[in-house]
C-alpha atoms as one frame of an Amber mdcrd trajectory, in Angstrom:
protein
  13.328  30.950 -39.746  12.530  33.542 -42.430  15.048  36.299 -41.679  13.351
  38.796 -44.055  10.056  38.325 -42.243  11.897  38.686 -38.927  13.464  41.992
 -40.016  10.120  43.278 -41.207   8.334  42.341 -37.980  11.191  43.607 -35.786
  11.437  47.024 -37.466   7.677  47.442 -37.489   7.411  46.556 -33.799  10.222
  48.955 -32.811   8.671  51.761 -34.854   5.320  51.228 -33.178   6.914  51.487
 -29.712   8.623  54.849 -30.329   6.381  57.902 -29.980   6.936  61.181 -31.850
   7.593  62.868 -28.523  10.337  60.369 -27.668  11.886  60.759 -31.093  11.667
  64.534 -31.109   9.491  64.589 -34.191   7.252  67.675 -34.635   3.578  66.992
 -34.106   1.100  68.342 -36.622  -2.661  68.671 -36.366  -4.799  65.747 -37.449
  -5.230  62.176 -36.304  -2.326  59.766 -36.577  -3.138  56.331 -37.997  -0.234
  54.573 -36.228   0.599  54.535 -32.526   4.285  55.146 -33.041   6.375  56.766
 -35.716   5.418  56.832 -39.380   7.779  55.315 -41.934   8.566  58.742 -43.353
   9.544  59.982 -39.882  11.962  57.084 -39.377  13.391  57.705 -42.814  13.958
  61.357 -42.066  15.605  60.599 -38.744  17.871  57.985 -40.380  18.741  60.196
 -43.391  17.373  57.845 -46.060  14.504  58.161 -48.526  11.029  57.009 -47.553
  10.992  54.460 -50.375  14.332  53.088 -49.263  13.257  52.706 -45.664   9.972
  51.078 -46.765  12.035  48.470 -48.679  14.123  47.822 -45.592  11.035  47.389
 -43.455   9.762  44.795 -45.932  12.971  42.862 -45.345  14.556  43.791 -48.662
  17.943  44.823 -47.366  20.201  43.543 -50.159  23.063  46.016 -50.473  22.223
  47.928 -47.287  25.468  48.908 -45.599  26.258  48.557 -41.924  26.250  52.358
 -41.729  22.659  52.442 -42.971  21.562  49.778 -40.504  23.312  51.697 -37.710
  21.461  54.837 -38.755  18.156  52.963 -38.616  19.076  51.685 -35.155  19.784
  55.209 -33.962  16.576  56.569 -35.480  14.556  53.890 -33.663  16.547  54.437
 -30.459  17.378  50.743 -30.208  19.244  49.624 -27.162  22.458  47.621 -27.462
  20.703  44.226 -27.556  18.180  45.425 -30.153  20.895  46.983 -32.307  22.963
  43.786 -32.254  19.846  41.789 -33.102  19.121  43.999 -36.132  22.699  43.680
 -37.368  22.591  39.893 -36.870  19.381  39.689 -38.910  20.920  41.847 -41.643
  24.006  39.664 -41.866  21.934  36.493 -42.176  19.593  37.987 -44.759  22.373
  39.379 -46.929  24.266  36.091 -47.000  23.882  34.682 -50.506  23.857  31.058
 -49.438  22.803  29.946 -45.966  25.750  29.008 -43.800  24.741  26.248 -41.490
  26.550  26.528 -38.208  27.385  23.475 -36.129  24.621  22.646 -33.723  24.765
  24.328 -30.311  26.996  22.548 -27.843  25.287  19.961 -25.645  28.146  18.979
 -23.354  30.803  20.771 -21.332  34.488  19.979 -21.056  35.804  18.513 -17.788
  37.759  21.698 -17.255  34.585  23.798 -17.332  32.922  21.430 -14.850  35.953
  21.856 -12.592  35.485  25.633 -12.688  31.819  25.217 -11.768  32.740  22.918
  -8.900  35.202  25.498  -7.519  32.489  28.180  -7.172  30.668  28.363  -3.805
  27.551  30.061  -5.227  25.059  28.377  -7.599  26.616  28.232 -11.076  25.472
  26.789 -14.365  26.442  26.461 -18.021  23.874  26.697 -20.808  23.774  27.101
 -24.577  21.822  29.548 -26.750  18.844  27.160 -26.846  18.702  27.557 -23.042
  19.604  23.892 -22.538  21.149  23.943 -19.084  24.083  21.577 -19.550  25.966
  21.546 -16.267  25.703  22.770 -12.678  27.800  22.772  -9.539  26.677  21.023
  -6.355  24.922  24.021  -4.757  23.272  24.782  -8.094  21.897  21.267  -8.231
  20.641  21.621  -4.656  18.934  24.910  -5.518  17.115  23.350  -8.492  16.561
  20.019  -6.717  18.619  18.026  -9.203  20.372  14.701  -8.322  23.749  15.323
  -6.798  25.496  13.090  -9.315  24.631  15.484 -12.126  22.701  12.808 -14.020
  19.768  15.160 -14.708  21.598  18.483 -15.035  20.362  18.993 -18.566  16.936
  20.458 -19.159  15.584  23.242 -21.320  14.864  26.343 -19.239  12.351  27.807
 -21.668  10.398  24.534 -21.854  10.360  24.389 -18.058   9.113  27.970 -17.604
   6.181  27.688 -20.010   5.151  24.046 -19.781   6.009  22.845 -16.255   3.350
  23.486 -13.594   6.055  23.766 -10.908   7.694  26.825 -12.426   5.290  29.467
 -11.001   5.896  28.163  -7.456   9.668  28.384  -7.886   9.832  31.869  -9.469
   8.534  34.900  -7.634   9.618  36.940 -10.685   7.774  34.540 -12.995   6.510
  37.099 -15.534   9.932  38.726 -15.871  11.599  35.330 -16.209   9.248  34.299
 -19.039   9.670  37.619 -20.878  13.448  37.383 -20.647  13.549  33.786 -21.828
  11.496  34.568 -24.955  13.681  37.573 -25.636  16.817  35.393 -25.313  15.425
  32.899 -27.807  14.555  35.704 -30.245  18.122  36.969 -30.089  19.436  33.410
 -30.583  17.423  32.879 -33.778  19.072  35.871 -35.403  22.543  34.563 -34.604
  21.787  31.021 -35.802  18.521  30.726 -37.740  19.462  27.272 -39.046  19.684
  25.564 -35.653  17.092  22.855 -36.102  16.809  22.053 -32.419  16.264  25.730
 -31.566  13.519  25.960 -34.190  11.916  22.790 -32.732  11.937  24.286 -29.221
  10.284  27.479 -30.480   7.742  25.438 -32.458   6.825  23.306 -29.472   6.377
  26.297 -27.194   4.388  28.175 -29.846   1.939  25.309 -30.291   1.531  24.549
 -26.582   1.610  27.963 -24.905  -0.579  30.909 -25.883   1.469  33.138 -23.586
   4.678  32.165 -25.396   3.055  33.062 -28.727   2.003  36.466 -27.374   5.464
  37.247 -26.019   7.140  36.019 -29.217   5.018  38.402 -31.276   6.409  41.355
 -29.291   9.856  40.788 -30.886  11.722  41.881 -27.753  15.339  40.737 -27.527
  17.700  40.293 -24.604  21.155  38.914 -23.802  22.342  37.671 -20.457  24.680
  40.061 -18.681  23.602  40.611 -15.103  20.373  40.910 -13.155  18.268  39.593
 -10.300  16.623  36.264  -9.489  13.786  35.911  -6.964  13.029  32.287  -6.142
  11.139  30.251  -3.579  12.662  26.908  -2.621  10.297  24.392  -0.987  12.812
  23.611   1.762  14.405  26.975   2.638  11.846  29.529   1.466  12.316  32.829
  -0.346  15.686  33.520  -1.940  17.070  36.637  -3.668  20.117  36.464  -5.928
  22.025  38.660  -8.281  23.555  36.956 -11.289  26.456  37.563 -13.602  26.974
  35.903 -16.980  30.193  35.045 -18.794  30.508  33.905 -22.397  33.047  31.111
 -22.586  35.603  32.241 -25.129  37.086  28.744 -25.370  33.622  27.215 -25.897
  31.691  29.420 -28.339  27.941  29.341 -27.789  28.147  28.503 -24.101  27.430
  30.906 -21.224  28.269  30.505 -17.551  25.752  31.952 -15.086  26.837  32.587
 -11.520  24.334  33.577  -8.847  25.573  36.052  -6.248  24.420  36.316  -2.644
  24.635  39.335  -0.315  26.748  38.380   2.712  24.774  38.186   5.953  21.439
  38.178   4.141  18.595  35.720   4.793  19.446  34.152   1.429  23.031  33.607
   2.519  21.809  31.841   5.682  19.341  29.736   3.659  21.994  28.723   1.182
  24.318  27.586   3.949  21.553  25.324   5.200  20.802  24.075   1.701  24.465
  23.388   1.050  24.658  21.164   4.115  21.932  18.840   2.880  21.994  16.355
   0.089  19.420  16.507  -2.672  18.680  12.826  -2.275  17.776  13.209   1.396
  15.491  16.157   0.768  13.592  15.058  -2.351  12.410  11.839  -3.939  14.330
  10.875  -7.076  11.558  12.084  -9.388  11.245  15.573  -7.885  13.239  18.366
  -9.482  12.871  22.124  -9.744  10.447  22.944  -7.031
């Protein structure tokens, strides 16, 4: 990944999204050639020269301090995820020699699996590439995976964009795809030398026009909490909240736990699902309805 190009595209896309009205910039008569802010308007808001900001937007950020990048983030009204993404890109770009991180984890410790197994709600562990590495029993039942965990691992982004079953399973399909692309964008800034991550993005870019379109928007996102709206072939429509937890003892891994409102139709459906075995409900080659 070319981090300079990423910075340039990211800053340009954020500038285009922010209108003068939103930024509190005075409007003058005459047509504007850009839909969002001009470079000189961002520079003024950030307290830097126009030439300096133009260099930054071209990805030439050698010597730019954290304070300057924070000022740019404030001028562009970046949210927390976008601000962190910009700072991650700046750190990578300013590094004199690329520091290759160890590849993302692909397995979980027995202790982490024990934690998953102790949770009554669907729970999973995945890495920054969105490889889902482990699940608990009810999580495997929800995603129609073998109960022995032998096929826990799959790539969630690959599934959403390239598996024909995904639209039937997700009632929030468009939101899910947008968030997955935004998660991968954020991951590339944290570890642009992850070869497997680059391969996943390359595969999706060549095989999915929608992925390419979403990737070009340069939106970023990090799991914290949210909603999931699914439709399981056996128990129907389901609505979950979810909470995410970074595993401090296992850097790069995130635990996702789905939450269910007590007494809700989803709670009733999950009790039914929990009482069945995946093998009895589905043939061995059916997974993720």
